[in-house]
C-alpha positions as CSV (number, residue, x, y, z in Angstrom):
1,M,45.2,54.5,117.8
2,T,47.4,51.4,117.6
3,P,45.7,48.2,119.1
4,L,47.2,46.8,122.2
5,E,50.0,44.3,121.8
6,S,48.6,40.8,121.6
7,V,49.5,37.8,123.6
8,P,50.9,35.1,121.4
9,V,48.0,32.7,122.2
10,L,45.7,35.2,120.7
11,D,47.8,35.9,117.7
12,A,47.8,32.2,116.9
13,A,44.1,32.1,117.2
14,L,43.6,35.0,114.9
15,A,45.9,33.6,112.2
16,V,45.0,34.1,108.5
17,G,42.3,31.6,107.3
18,E,40.3,31.6,110.6
19,R,36.9,33.1,111.1
20,P,36.8,36.9,110.8
21,V,36.5,39.1,113.9
22,R,33.0,40.5,114.0
23,G,33.7,42.7,116.9
24,R,36.9,44.0,118.7
25,L,37.2,46.1,121.8
26,E,40.4,47.3,123.3
27,L,40.4,49.4,126.5
28,G,43.4,50.7,128.6
29,V,42.8,52.5,131.8
30,G,45.3,54.6,133.8
31,V,45.3,57.3,136.6
32,R,44.9,61.0,135.7
33,G,44.2,63.7,138.3
34,G,43.5,61.2,141.1
35,K,40.9,59.2,139.3
36,S,41.0,56.3,136.7
37,V,40.3,57.2,133.2
38,A,40.6,55.7,129.7
39,V,44.1,56.3,128.3
40,R,43.8,53.9,125.3
41,Q,40.6,53.0,123.5
42,F,39.8,51.2,120.2
43,H,36.7,49.5,118.8
44,E,35.5,48.1,115.5
45,G,32.6,46.0,114.4
46,A,29.9,45.0,116.8
47,L,31.6,45.9,120.2
48,R,32.1,49.2,122.0
49,V,31.8,50.9,125.3
50,L,29.4,53.6,126.6
51,R,30.7,56.8,128.1
52,P,32.5,56.3,131.4
53,H,30.8,57.1,134.7
54,Y,31.7,56.9,138.4
55,L,29.5,55.1,141.0
56,D,31.1,56.8,144.0
57,Q,33.9,59.0,145.0
58,S,36.6,56.4,145.0
59,G,37.9,57.3,141.6
60,Q,37.1,53.8,140.1
61,V,35.8,54.2,136.6
62,C,32.9,52.1,135.3
63,Y,32.6,51.2,131.6
64,V,29.6,49.4,130.0
65,M,30.4,47.1,127.1
66,V,27.7,46.9,124.4
67,N,27.0,44.7,121.3
68,P,24.7,46.8,119.1
69,G,23.8,43.5,117.2
70,G,22.1,42.3,120.3
71,A,23.4,38.7,120.3
72,Y,26.1,36.2,119.3
73,L,25.4,34.0,116.3
74,G,27.2,31.0,114.6
75,A,30.8,31.7,113.4
76,D,30.8,35.0,115.3
77,L,34.2,35.9,116.9
78,F,34.5,38.8,119.4
79,V,37.9,39.9,120.8
80,V,38.2,41.9,124.0
81,E,41.5,43.2,125.3
82,V,41.7,45.1,128.6
83,E,44.8,46.7,130.3
84,V,44.6,48.3,133.7
85,D,47.8,50.4,134.4
86,A,49.5,50.6,137.8
87,G,47.2,52.0,140.5
88,A,44.1,52.2,138.2
89,E,40.7,50.8,139.1
90,L,38.2,49.5,136.5
91,L,34.7,48.1,136.8
92,L,33.7,46.6,133.5
93,T,30.1,45.3,132.9
94,T,27.7,44.8,130.0
95,Q,24.6,46.6,129.0
96,S,22.4,43.5,129.2
97,A,22.7,39.7,129.0
98,T,24.9,38.1,126.5
99,K,22.5,36.0,124.3
100,I,23.8,33.1,122.2
101,Y,21.3,32.1,119.6
102,R,21.3,29.2,117.2
103,T,24.8,28.4,115.7
104,P,24.2,25.9,113.0
105,G,27.4,24.4,111.6
106,S,29.8,26.3,113.9
107,F,30.0,28.2,117.3
108,A,30.1,31.6,118.7
109,E,33.3,32.7,120.5
110,Q,34.6,35.4,122.7
111,R,38.3,35.7,123.4
112,M,39.4,38.1,126.2
113,Q,42.9,39.2,127.2
114,V,43.5,41.0,130.4
115,R,46.6,42.6,131.9
116,L,46.7,44.2,135.3
117,G,49.6,46.4,136.5
118,E,51.0,47.0,139.9
119,G,48.4,47.8,142.6
120,S,45.6,47.8,139.9
121,R,42.1,46.5,140.3
122,L,39.5,45.0,137.9
123,E,36.0,44.0,138.7
124,L,34.5,42.1,135.7
125,M,30.8,41.9,136.2
126,P,28.9,41.0,133.1
127,D,25.1,40.3,133.1
128,Q,24.2,36.6,132.7
129,L,25.1,34.6,129.6
130,I,21.9,32.9,128.1
131,A,22.4,30.0,125.7
132,Y,19.2,29.4,123.6
133,R,18.1,26.3,121.7
134,E,20.9,24.7,119.4
135,A,23.5,27.3,120.7
136,S,27.1,26.5,121.0
137,Y,29.5,29.0,122.6
138,R,33.1,29.2,123.6
139,Q,34.7,31.7,125.8
140,N,38.5,31.9,126.3
141,S,40.1,34.3,128.7
142,R,43.7,35.0,129.5
143,M,44.5,37.1,132.6
144,S,48.0,38.4,133.4
145,L,48.2,39.9,136.9
146,H,50.9,41.6,138.9
147,P,51.2,40.1,142.3
148,T,49.9,43.2,143.9
149,S,46.8,43.6,141.7
150,S,43.3,42.5,142.4
151,L,40.8,40.7,140.1
152,V,37.2,39.9,140.9
153,M,35.3,38.2,138.0
154,A,31.6,37.0,138.2
155,E,29.6,35.0,135.7
156,V,26.1,33.5,135.6
157,I,25.0,31.0,132.9
158,T,21.4,30.1,132.2
159,P,19.6,28.2,129.5
160,G,17.3,30.2,127.2
161,W,13.7,29.7,126.3
162,S,12.9,26.8,124.0
163,P,9.7,26.5,122.0
164,D,8.8,23.2,123.6
165,G,9.4,24.5,127.1
166,A,12.2,22.1,127.8
167,S,15.5,23.1,129.5
168,F,19.0,22.6,128.3
169,R,18.3,22.7,124.6
170,F,21.6,24.4,123.8
171,E,24.4,22.3,122.4
172,E,27.3,23.3,124.6
173,V,29.0,26.0,126.6
174,R,32.7,26.1,127.1
175,L,34.5,28.5,129.3
176,R,38.3,28.5,129.8
177,N,40.2,30.9,132.2
178,E,44.0,31.1,132.3
179,I,45.2,33.2,135.2
180,W,48.9,34.1,135.2
181,I,51.0,35.8,137.9
182,E,54.1,37.8,136.9
183,S,57.2,36.9,139.0
184,R,60.9,37.3,139.0
185,D,61.2,34.1,137.0
186,G,58.6,35.1,134.5
187,P,54.9,34.4,134.3
188,K,53.6,31.5,136.4
189,L,50.2,29.8,136.0
190,L,48.0,30.4,139.1
191,A,44.8,28.6,137.7
192,L,43.6,27.0,134.6
193,D,39.8,26.7,134.9
194,N,38.0,24.6,132.2
195,L,34.3,24.5,132.3
196,L,32.2,22.4,129.9
197,I,28.4,22.4,130.0
198,L,27.2,19.6,127.6
199,P,23.6,18.7,128.0
200,P,23.0,15.0,127.5
201,V,21.4,14.2,124.1
202,N,18.7,12.1,125.5
203,D,18.2,13.8,128.8
204,V,15.8,16.7,128.8
205,T,15.2,17.0,132.6
206,G,18.7,17.2,134.0
207,M,22.3,17.7,133.2
208,G,24.2,15.0,135.1
209,F,27.1,16.8,136.9
210,M,24.8,19.7,137.5
211,E,22.6,17.5,139.6
212,G,19.4,18.6,138.2
213,F,20.0,22.4,138.4
214,S,19.6,24.7,135.5
215,H,21.8,27.7,136.3
216,L,25.5,28.0,137.1
217,G,27.3,30.9,138.9
218,S,30.9,31.6,139.3
219,L,33.1,34.0,141.3
220,V,36.9,34.2,140.7
221,V,38.9,36.4,143.1
222,V,42.6,36.9,142.9
223,D,44.3,39.1,145.4
224,P,47.1,39.1,147.9
225,R,44.4,39.2,150.7
226,V,42.7,36.1,149.7
227,D,43.0,33.4,152.4
228,Q,41.1,30.5,154.0
229,G,39.3,32.9,156.3
230,L,37.7,34.7,153.4
231,A,36.8,31.3,151.7
232,D,35.1,30.2,154.9
233,E,33.2,33.5,155.1
234,L,31.9,33.3,151.6
235,D,30.9,29.7,152.0
236,L,28.9,30.6,155.1
237,I,27.2,33.5,153.2
238,S,26.2,31.1,150.5
239,R,24.2,28.9,152.9
240,D,21.5,31.6,153.1
241,F,20.7,31.1,149.4
242,D,18.7,28.5,147.5
243,A,21.9,27.3,145.8
244,H,24.3,24.4,146.0
245,T,27.8,26.2,146.5
246,G,31.4,25.2,146.8
247,V,34.5,27.5,147.5
248,S,38.1,26.5,147.0
249,L,41.5,28.2,147.1
250,T,44.3,28.0,144.6
251,A,48.0,27.8,145.4
252,T,49.9,31.0,146.4
253,I,52.3,32.6,143.8
254,A,54.5,35.6,144.5
255,G,52.4,36.3,147.6
256,T,49.0,36.3,145.9
257,A,46.3,33.6,145.8
258,G,43.0,32.9,144.1
259,L,39.5,31.8,145.3
260,V,36.9,30.2,143.1
261,L,33.2,30.0,144.1
262,R,30.8,28.0,142.0
263,S,27.2,27.6,142.6
264,L,24.3,25.7,141.2
265,S,20.7,26.9,141.3
266,N,17.4,27.2,139.3
267,S,17.3,31.0,139.4
268,T,19.3,33.7,137.7
269,E,18.1,36.2,140.4
270,E,19.3,34.0,143.2
271,L,22.7,33.5,141.8
272,N,23.0,37.3,140.9
273,T,22.0,38.1,144.4
274,L,24.5,35.7,145.9
275,L,27.4,36.9,143.9
276,G,26.4,40.5,144.6
277,V,26.5,39.9,148.3
278,C,29.9,38.2,148.1
279,T,31.4,41.0,146.0
280,G,29.8,43.5,148.3
281,V,31.8,42.0,151.2
282,L,35.1,42.4,149.3
283,R,34.2,46.0,148.2
284,E,33.4,47.1,151.8
285,R,36.3,45.3,153.5
286,W,39.1,46.1,151.0
287,Y,38.1,49.5,149.6
288,G,35.4,50.9,151.9
289,Q,32.8,50.9,149.1
290,G,29.2,49.9,149.2
291,P,27.7,47.0,147.2
292,L,27.3,47.4,143.5
293,N,24.2,49.2,142.1
294,L,24.7,49.5,138.4
295,R,21.1,50.9,137.8
296,K,20.7,49.3,134.3
297,Y,17.0,49.0,134.3
């Protein structure tokens, strides 16, 4: 099949002379016979998806993304492009944690492009990202949404094991999310979220702005139903967890708004549970679905 049309920012990033793409995955989801199915699919290199499955009777399709190589290494570049057509619903997760091993002389990188059509829905729920000793990782995502579409995106970042037992031995983790809303006047930027985790060179016990915590969890929600009441409810839920959490709202564009929850903890399980409870509230309230149970293990 022909690869999905690229957004210019990705075209420039993949210009001749740059690092080769080690894995590419392209997935388009539409509606057929009352349920969501893949209508476009392409993969090459070290990225692919498993066979689709359905967690309930809602018609939402679930795909699991896998990296047969098992980890990201120095100079690795992975490109993921996802398009959800009007009215379609996709849950995209990973088979296991994304592991970033040592990247001497370079960095590992993932670039993701997402487009959501009218009334579509995407839940992006990868397992945790683990950055090991001397790892450097960059993740750049560009999301283009119709004002009536819905995006829920969760992420947990944790430091990997180090031979000396110390935390924060990775070099850096950079995450950049651009979220654009289509409007009559063209795309408008709803949110630009830049996150840099840069362990202090001489500090093996803490990370400054992370206030001594080792793990970071994020939840991004963009939907016309996002409002201050939802932000307050998720903030109240977070108080029952062993985590330091903040919730904030974006501006409203074309009738849709965004919400960002960010949480610090010392436990992957604690953050995964917190984000799971929060997404469970959205699934039940908006779609009448139960909490996620991906049954990976």
